[in-house]
Every structure is written in C-alpha cells, then in structure tokens.
N, C-alpha and C positions, 0 to 999 in steps of 0.2 A: 813118421808124421804125427803120430799121437803124442809122443813125448815132446815134440817141438811146440805143439799147440798148447799143451798143458803147462809148459814152462813159461808161457807168456804171462806176465803179471797184469792184473786188472787195472792197476794204476796207470799203465801205459795206454789205456784206451783214450780215443780222442775226447776232448772236452766238449761239453754242451751237445750231447748226442740227441737230445730231445728238442725239437723246435715247435712241436705242437703245443697248444695252450695247456695250462695246468688242468688236470681232470677235475670236473665238478660233479656233484651228485646228479644222477640221472633224473631228469624231470619226467613226470608221468604226463604225457600229452594225450588228451582225449581225441579219439578218432574223429575226423571231420564228418559232417553229415553226408548222407548219401545224395549224390547228384543224379540228375535225370539220365545222364550218360551211363551211370553205373547200374541203373535198373535193368538194362538189357542183360548184363552179366549175371545179375542175381536170378532173373527169370530163366535164362538159358541153363544155368547151373541146376536150378531146382525145378526144371520143367516137369519132371516125372511126378513130383508132389502136386503141382498145379493141375496137371491133366488127370491124375488119379482123383483129386478132390472133385473136379468137374464131372468126371464119369460117375463117381459114386452118387453125387447129388442128383444127377440126371436119372440114374437107375431108380433111386428111391422115389423121385417124382413120378416116373413112369409107372411104378408099382402102385403108388397112391392113386394116380388117375385111372388106372384100370380097375382097381378094387373099390373105389368110392362110389356109392349110389348117386345117380343123377339127381340134380335139383333144378327147379324151374322158378323163375322170378317173373312177377307181374307188377305193373306200375299203374297207380291211380293218381291223377294230377288234380290239385286243388288250387284255384286262383283266389288269393286273399287281397282285396283292395283295402288299403289302410284308411281310405275315406269312406266311412259308412254312409248308409242312406240317411238323408236328413228328414226325419219325421217331424220333430218339433225343434224350436229354436234352441232351447236349453235342454239338450239331451243328457240323460244320465251318463251315457258313454259318448263323450265328445268325439267328433269325427275329424279333428284337426290332423293334417298330415305332418309328421315330424320332420325336422330339418334333413334327416338322412333319407327322406323319401319313403319311410316305412320299413326299411330293411331290418332295423332292430326289432320292430314289432312282429314282423313275419318270422324272424329267427326265433323269437320266443314261442311262436306257435308250433315250432318243431317239437318242443318239449311237451306242449299241450297234446299234440297228436299221440305222443308216446306215453301219456299219463295213464294212471291206473283206471280212472273213471271212463275214459274213452275206450280203452282196450276191453274192460269188462262189458261194456255195452256191445262191442263187436263180438265178444265171446258168446254172450247171451243170444245175439241175433243169429249166429251160425251154429249154435249147439256144439261149440268146439270142445267142451268138456267131455264129450262122448267119443272124441277122435283119439285113437290110441297113439297117433303120431305126436300129439300135443299133451295128453293128460298123464304121460309117464307110465302108462300101462302096456306099452307095446314092446318094451325091451325084455330080453330073456332074463336078465338079472332081476328086474322088478317083478316079473312073474314068479320067479323062484323065491324071492323074498316074501312075496304075498302068500305063496303056498306054504312056506315054512313058518312064518310068523303069524299068519292068520290076520285077525282083526287088529292086532296090535301094530301091524305095519301099514295100516290104512292111513293115507295122508290126504290132505286137502287137494282135491282134483282141480279146483279153481285156481289155487295158488300155483300148482305145477303147470297148468295150462297157461296162466299169465306169464310165468317165467319162460316157458317154451316159445310163446308168441313174441315176447320181447327179443329173444335171440334171433328170430328169423325176420324181424321187422327193421327196416331202415327208412328214416325220413330225412330227405335231403332237399336243399334249395339250390338251384343253379345260380351262377353268378349273375348279378344285375337283373334278376327277374323276381317277381312276387308270387311264384308258383312253387308249391310244395309237392314233391314226388314221394308218394307212399309206396314203398317197395316191400313186397312180401315174398319170401322164398319158401317153397315147400316141395315135397316129393311128387306132387301132382300139379300139373299146370292149371287145371280147373280150380283146385282148392286154393292155389295161390291167388288167382284172380278174384275168387269169391271173398277171400279174407281182405284183400286190398280194398275192394269196394265197400265191404262192411265197415272197415275202419274209417274210410272217408266219410260215409254216411253218419257213423257214430260221432265223428268230430263235429260235423255241422250241427247235429242235434244237441250235442253237449255245449257247443258255442252259443246256440240260440237259448238253451235253458239257462246258461250262466248269465246271459244278458237279462232275461226275464227275471231271474232271481235277484239280480242287482237292482232292477227297477222296483221290484216288490219290497226289498229291504229298505230302499231309499224312501219309498212312499210311506211305509209304515213308520219309519223314524221321523219323517217330516210331520206326518199327521199327529203323532204323539206330542209334538212340540207346539202345535197350533194353539191349544187351550192356554198353555203357559204364556205364549207370546201375546194372546188377547188380553190376559189379565195384566200383563206388563204395560200394555197400551192404556188400559183403563186407569191403572194406578198413576201413570205419568200425566194423563189429562186431568185427573182430580187434583194432583199436586199443583199444576199450573193454575187452575181456576181458584183453588184455595189461596194461593199466594197473591193473586191479583185482588181478590176480595179483601184479604187482610191488609194490603197496602193501598187500597182505594185507587187501583190502577184500571181506568176505563179504556177499553180497546175498541178501535174502529178500523175495519179492513186490515186487521193484524198488527196495527200500530197504536201507541198511546195517543189519546185525543189531545193531550197537552203538547205532545211532540208535533202533531199535525198543525195545531194552531200556531205554534212557534215557527214552524216552517213557512206557513202562509204569511204571517206578519213579517218575517224576514224578507220574503219575496216582495211584499208591498214597500217595505223600507228601502230595499234596493232600488225599486222603481222611483220612489219619492226622491231619493238622493240623486238619481240620474236627472230627474226633471229639475230639481233645484239647481243643480250644476249648470244645466242648459240655460235656465232663465237668468242665472247670475251672469253667465257669459254675455247674454243679450244686453242686460242692464249695463254691464261694464263697457260694452261696445258703444252704447248710446252715450254713456258718460264720457268716453274718450273722444267721441265725434265733436263735442263742443258746439261750435257755431255752425256746423254743417250736419244737422241730424238727418237731412234728407239723403245723405250718402250711406246710411246704414242699410243692412240687408233687409230689415223689417220694412223700411220705407220703400225699398225697391220692390218688395213682394206685395205691397198694399195696392189693391185695385182702385181705391179712392184716390190715392196719391197719383197713380198712373193716369186716371181720368182727368184730374185737375192739371197735371203736367201737360196733357194733350191740349186742354183748353188754354192754358197759359201760352203754349207755343202758337196756337191759332191767333190769340189776341196779340201776341208780339208781332206776328206777321201783319195783322190788320193795322196796328198802330203805325208800323213802319210804312205801310202803303199809304195810309191816310195822311201821314205827316208829309209825304212826298207830294201827294196830289192836292190836299186841302190846306195844309199849314197847321201850325200848332194851336191856333185859337178857334178853329172850326168846331162847332158843337159836336159833330160826329167824332172828331179827333178827341175831344174832351171826354165824351161818353166812353169811347174805346179804352182810354187810359184809366178811367175809373173802374171799368170792368176788369182790367188787368190787375189793378191794385186789390180789388175784392178777391180775385182768384188766388193771388199770392197770399192773402190773409187766410183764406180757407186752407191753403197748403200748410201754412205755419201752424194753424190750429190743429190740423190732422196729425202733423208730426208731433206736436205736443201731446195730443191724446194717445198716440202710439207709445211715446216714452212713459207716460203715466200708467198706461195699461201694463207695460212691461214691469214697471216697479211694483205695481199691485200684484201681478202674478207671481213675481219672485218672492214677495213677502208672504203671500198665501202658501206657496210651495214650501218655504222655509219653516213656516209654522206647522204645516202638516208633517214634515220630516221630523221636527222636534217632538211632535206628539207621538209618532210611531216609534222613535228611539226610546222615549220614556216607557212606552208599552212593552217593547222588546226587553228592555232592562228588567221590568217587573216580571215578565214571564220567564226570563232566564233565572232570576232568583228563585222563582217557584219551581222551575225544572231541575235545579240543582238538588232539590230535596228528594226527587225521585230517581236520581242517577244510581245511587247505591242499590236501591230496590230493583232497578232495571237490570243490573248485572246478574243478580240471582235469577230474575225472571227469564233472561235470555238463556241462561244455563239450563233451566228447567224446560224451556221450549226446544233447545237442541236435543236434550234427552228424549223428549216426546217425538220429535221428527225421526230420530234414529230408531226408536222402538217401532214406530209406525212403518218405516221402510223395511225393517226386518220382518215384521208381521206380514206385510204385503208380499214380500218375496217368498216367505214360507207358504202362504196361501196359494200363490201361483204355481210354485214348484210341486206342491202336493197334488194339484189338479193335473199337471203335466205328467208326473211320474205314474199316476194311476192310469193314464192313457197309454203309456209306454209298455205296460206289463204285457199287453196282448199284441204288441206290434214288434216284429222282428226287423231290426234295423241293420243287421249284419250284411256285409257285402262280400260274402264268400260263396263260391260255388264250385262244383266238380266240372272241370272242363274236359276231362278224358277219363272214362271208366276203364278199369283194368280188363284186359283181354287175356285169354289163356296163351301162354308162350308157346311158340312153335319149336324153339331150340332150347336145349338145356343151358342154364347159366353157370352151372358148376358140376364137375370140374372142367375148366377150359384147358384141355390137355395140350394143344399146341403152344398156347401162351405159357403154361406152366413149364413145359419142357424148354422153351426158349429162355424163360427166366432162370430155370435151374441150371442150364448150360452156362449162361453168362454169370449167374450168381456163383456157380461153382468155380468158374475161372477167377472171379473177383475174390472169393474166399480162399482159393488156392494161392492167389497172389499175396493176399494178406498173410496167410500162413507162412509163405516163403519169406516175406519181409520180416515176420516175427522171428522165424528161425534164423534169418541172417542177423537180426538185431541181438538175439540171445547169444549167438556165436559169430561175431563179426569177422569178416575176412578183409584182406587188402583189396579194395575196389578200384582205386585210381592212384595216379601219381601224387595228386594233392593230398590224399589221405595218408599215403606213405610218408610224404614230407612232414606232415603234421605229427606223425607218430614218432619219427626218429630225429626231427628237427635238422634235417639235412636234405640236400637236393637229390632228385632222381635224374640220373644221367641218361637213361634211355629205357625203352620197352622192347624187349627182344621177343620175336615170335617163337613159339615152341617148335621143336623139330618135327618134320613130317615122318610118319611111320614107315613110309616107303622109301625114304631117302637114306642112302648108305653114308654114314658119317664116320670119318676116321678121326682118332684123337688128335693127330698132328700130321701135317704134310698132305699131299694130294690136292687135286683141284676140286673146288667146290662145284656142285651141280647147279643147274639153273634155279632149282627150288631153294637152294641155300644162299643165293647171292644177296637176297634181301637181309637175311640174318647177319651175314658177314658185314654188310654195309652198316647196319645198325650198330654192330659191335665196334667197328672202326670209329664211327661217329661218337659213340659213348666213350671210347678210349681218348679221343681228342678232347672231349668235354672234361674228362677226368683230369687230364694233365693241364688243361687250360685253367682249371680252378685250383691247381696245386699251390701250396704255400711253402715250397722248398726254398730255403735261403740260397743265395749264390754260393758256388764253390762248395756245396755240401759234399763231404767225402764218400757218402754211402750211395750205392746205386739206387735209382728210382724203383720203388716197390709198391705193389698193390696186394692187399690181402682181402680175399672174398670169404664171407661167412654167410650163414643162413640158418633158419630153424631146421630141426632134424628132418622134417618131412620134405624139404626142398633140396636134399642132398644131390639128387640126379641133376636137377636144373643148375645147381651151384657149380658142380663139376663141369657141366657143359659150358656154362657161361665163362668159367675160368679158362678153359681151353680156347673158347672163341676169342677172348681178349688176347691170349698168347699168340694165337694164329694171326689175329688182326695186326698186332705189333710186328710179328715176323714178316707178314706180307708187306709191311712198309719198310723192310730192310733192317729192322732192329734185331739184335741178338737177345734172346729171351731165355731166362732161367725160369722154368716152371717147377714149383715145389708143391707136391701133393702130400699133405699131412694125413690123408686117409688111405692112400694106396698101400697095399701090402699088409693091411691090418688083419686080413683074414687068412693069410698063409701060415702054414705050420713053421716054416723056417724063413722068415723075412730076410731080405737083403739089407745091407747097411744103407742108411739114408740120413734124413734130417736129424732124427734123435741122436744118432751117433755123432753127427757134427756138433749138436748142441752140448753133448757131453764132452767134447774135445777129443774124441777117439779117432776121428777121420777129418781130413780136409775135404771140403765139398767139391774141389776140383777133381778129386779122385773118384767121387761118387756120381757126379752129374754126367749124363750121357745124352749126346745129341741124337735127335730123331733123324733117321735117314731122309735126305731130301728137304730138310727144313732148317731154320735158324733157331730152333727151340731145343734147349737141353732140359732134361727131366731129372728131378731129384725126388726120390720116394720118401715114405715115412720113416723107414729104418726100423731098427730093433729096439724094443722097449724092454730092456733087460734090467735097467737100473734107473732110479729116480735121481734127477739132477736138481740142484737148487735154482731158484728163479734168477738170482744174481749171476750165477754161472751161465745160465741159458742166455740172459741178456748180453753178457759179454761176448760169448761165442756167436750170437746172432749179429751183433755189431761187427765183429771181426769177419763173419761170413759175408755180410753185405758190403763191407769195405773191399774185401778181396774180389767179390763178384763184379765190382765196378771196373776191374781191369779187362774182363772178358765179355761182359754182358751190358746191354743198355737198359734192360728192364727185368725186374723179378716179379713174377705173378705167383701168388701163394693161394692154394686152395686150403683155407684154414678150417674147413669143416664147420660143425656146429660148436661154437665156442663154449656154450653152456656145458657140453659133454666132452670137450677136447681141451683140457687145461694145458696140454703140452705145447699148444700154440701161443701161450701167454707171452713168452719172450718175443715172438714175432709181432704180436700186437703192440708191444711197447716200442718197436723199432721201425715198423713199416711207415711209409708216407701216407698211404690212403687205406682206409678200412671201408670196404664196400659191402653192403648187405644185399643179398639176393632173395627175392620173394616172388611168389606166383600170384598173378591177379586172380581174384575170385576163388582162391584156394587156400592160401596161407592165412591161418587165423591171426587176428591182430594181437591176441594174447601172446602167441609165440614170437611175433615181431618185438613186442615190448620186452619179453624175457631175453631175447637175443641182445637187444640194446642194453639192457641192464647188465648182462654178462660182460659186454665190452666195457661198460662203465666201471664195473668192478675191477677189470684188468687195467684201469687207469686211462682209458681213451674213450672217445665218443665216435660213433659212425660219421664218416665224412661224406657219405653218399649212398645211393642205392641203385640197383638195376632190377628191373621187373621183367618177368616172363609172362607172356600172354598166350595161354593154351588155346584161346579161341581164334588166334590169328593164323 
C-alpha cells in the first residue's frame, strides 16, 4: 500500500483543489464592548473577588466604628431677613430685596459665620483656648513634644484653637429657606451646644458692629467733604453775580428784565393783531353789504336798531290800518306816514354811525398794532446784544445749581449717617438655640456598615470589570464574531459532571439531549452556509481548532458534531490529530497517511454500534514536506468520499500543531471552539492569526457555555 501511494505523481491531482477565497492578511478586530447580558457572566466568574472586597471593607468599617470615640453635634439656627429694618429713608445699608429673594446674600453669610473675626469672638466668650480638645495640648504626641522641646515647641494656642474649631464647624443653608444652621461637633454634647450658641451670638454681634462701623466711616467721610462743598457753592455764586454785573444783566424772579419786557410786549402784540383782524373782518363785512347795511351782524346785535325796528313795524301796521279806515288824505294817516319816514331815517343814521364806528375802531387798532410791532422790533434788536452773554450766564447758573444740589445731599446724608451709628437695622435673629444632643452623631455604625457593604460590592464589581478589561475573555457571540469576522453557529452547554458521556455510540441521557440538539442544529447551520461548488470531488470536511486551554471542550464538541451527523444517518470519519500523542508506541494514523506510508482505509476503525470511523494521530517519526502533506490530504479526502459522507477533524491548537497545516488547506470549514467567559480574547486572536498564517481564515465558531 505504501509503495502504491508514493508512486502517485502529484501532477495527477485534481485541478482547482481550493475553492476558498485567496488568503488575506488577518485583520486585528477590536473586541466589542461589553453588553448588559455579559455582565452576569463576568460577575459570576469573579464573584469571589467581589464578595471578598465587600467583606474586607465591611470588617474595616466595623473596626473603625467600634474603636472611634463618639462625637455629638448640636445645631443653632439663625434667621436672616434680606430686607433690613427701615430706620431712615437713605440707609447706609440699603434694604432692597435682590431679584433672587436674598438667597445669594444669605449664602454669603455662610462665609461670614465661619470668618476668623466671628470665631475669635466665640473662642474668647467660651475660653476655648484652655480646652485641651481644641488647643492642641490634649494629644499624647503634643505632650511628648512639649516635654522634649520645652519652650521652643510652644505654639500659638489661639491659632491651634481656631483651626480645631473650623474642623468641627459646619454652616449650612437648607434649600429655599433663609435660615443658617450652625452645626458644631464635639466629644461632649454640652460643649457642642455651648459652642454653637456662642458662634451664633458672635455672628449677630459682629454683624451689628460691622453695620455701625460702616455708618461711622460713611459719616466721617461725608462730614470731611462738607467744607469743600460749601466753598464750591460760594465760588459758583460769586462767579454768577460777577458775570451779571460785568454784562449789565438785571435779573427779576430769576430771569432777565429785558426778556420779561419782551415777553409782555409780544403778548400785547398778539392781542392787538387778533383785535385788528377782528375789526377788519367787521369792516369788510360792512363794505360787502353795500345797500343793505342793516343785514350785518353788528346791526342785528344793536339794541337801538332793534328798538327802531320795533317802532317801524308798529307804524307800518298803524299806517296800513289807517289807510283802510280813513283813507290816504286823512290827517291821522299823513301824521302816521311822517312818523314812519322819520323812524326809517333814524335807522339809516344809526346804521351809518355803526359803520363809521367800525372803521374808526379798525384804524385805531391797526395803528396800535403797528406801534407795538415797532417797539418789539426795537427790543429784539436790543435783546440780540445780550444773547451771547446769556449763554455763558446759563452755564454758570447750571454749575451753581449742581453744586448746591450736591452740597444739600451731603448735608442731609451727614445728618442721617450720624443717627445710624447707634441704631441696629439688621433683621437677623436666633430662632433656635442649640441643645445638648441625646444621641451621638458619629460614627453612625449601622449606616457605615450598610454603606461599606454596598460600597464593597460596588468596588468589587469595579475591580472585577477592571480585571476583565485588563484580560478580556469571550463574553458573547457578537464579541466572538467581531474577533474572528465569522459567524457563530451555536452555543453548546458544558457537560454535566454527573453525566456519563461516551466518545461515540450509546444513547444519550436526558441531561444530554439539549446538548445533542444544539450540536445537530449547529451542524445544519454549518452546512447551510457552506460554499462548496457543485460536484466537488472531495468529501465534506470540518476542522475544529481552539486555543490550547480549550482542548477538552474542543474534543468534546468535535465528537458531538460527529455523533450528531451519525445520528442523522451519515457515515462519519473522525480524525483526531491529538489522540495517541502521549503513548510510548503510538499506532499508525493520520501522520502515516500524510507521509504516504499507509492508506487511511487500513487505519480507520468503526466504533461498535455507530456510523463513525476513527483515525488517530499516528506516529511522528519523520517530518514530511507541506506540499507532500497537501497532496496526500487531498488524496485521502477524495478516497474518503467513497465510504463516508462527512469528515470531522479535531485539529488541536493550530498554533502548536503544525502537522495539521495540510488539513487546514484542504478542509471545507474551519470552526474555532471557545469557552464563554473563560477563553482569553488574546488566545482567540492568536488562534485566528495561526489559521491566517496557514493560508485560511476561520469560517465560523462554536461556543461552550459552562454556566448552562
């Protein structure tokens, strides 16, 4: 058999034996980000780290709570109204409420309460410099240093006390209120309450003193400026009077006399022009009436004309009556007619007199208007001479008014600020004095233990995630697909420790039915995605590989796939490239076939009761060339197609098993096996790169879930 295989020339091999794409350089794919579903795997895998961190932090917290001396806190509450008491109208410290309701102002008082001036007053009021808890003399180390160094180690007790008081003091403001909480923590409840009340009182005293000092400073500054302002007023008044005297400008009621006269004559001229226009209208109306002057409005308004018209009407009636009764020649008739003619003559004379009077009034008004116009023109000419001087005068008067206003303001403010020095306008008060606490405020042991427990769990979780990030493992199918750029055909549950599993043959127990089902489905998906050309002469083949640490799972998955195919009635050749490597005298197997020493039909053996034939690794007594191995691999797969429907190869870890390189070049599918939450991503990348070096790329992956 050996001679016949070796005598086959390689040029007789079938053409185009590779249908896979040309190998390309292996790209380095970054692992996908951890999904929420993967966190459970990480936490379960590293649960001991998480629990140990939580337990350690809880024990440390418990020891701290038991060994730390108890502290007590007391609170004094101060209400600060941003609108101060209104003592005077123009207060040195205005009491306007800011747009934010005074929140910013009250927040600034938090710093005032903690200021050095306020705390020093509280220290002085409580003799706190003599308290060993605050003056730095109570510690063992300080006493030792004082005894060793003597006077050279003496420090300022006040400074130490101030620093110690600041460390135990907290000033807070609750949300949406104008109340400051002065919180002091000490080893004694009475001492904490005493200090809180002393600081609150010191704050009020300091606030009042600051306001009084501000009023004093303002009063002193304003008073110092009064003499200067008075001199400025006198100087401005003298300048105005000197200028008026130099320019012969006489003032009356604050205005120039010439301007007043011009204003009065202008008023008279306006009245004269109005009267002249009225009289001219009357004359024009009389002139337009012509032969009927009695129709004018002046005639209608005249009482004499009205009386004569009444007499005329009476006489007309009388003449008409007498003419009817006595006739035209009767003496009474003649006398009545004569009276009527006399009355009409009187009316005509009265109308003429009215017209003449209107003409006379018009001429007189026109003459008066012309006289006033001439006078106004003369005064305007005279007034133009003083206009330039008035400009300068008005400027001097404005300066005088401004200086007078400033002087009056200074004088009023000086008097007001002097009154504010002795008046406290602050609107702050203590609404709640501090009381000795009944319970210690520190350490809150239950709260600390609760926080330590959950903080430890959180810290442990963070450490677990950091450890996972520093050494990432395969967490999900999506991550595996991203790493090898190939699909994942299935996730197989790990075998049960109590389940008896035979390499081949035998019925599966109930616990293994799920595993067998997943393996069968993965096999169907694998061949559904196969790219085999039609009428390909080689038997369908699958090579399984994995990182070295997943050898056990890889061998199990390979056998599961062989069993799944056999269960469907397929004849399967199972090639194990790792079997027999540890024996002293291994039996002939795959390596012997690849060297051409044996035909695989003579070495493959069916497992009893199954459709699976097994071919072991063989003897590794000589090294064969890669071209020779590819040739005999091709020949083996072509011959296997006569007796088998599928070849499943356990290729081992390809990075350590270079003897499988000829198989990598000829098999249809290269499937990588990895364990979820166990196989490092670095090993997956290394295995993919090893396949790439051998001229192929992984075509898929199968994952094993140990948590299933």
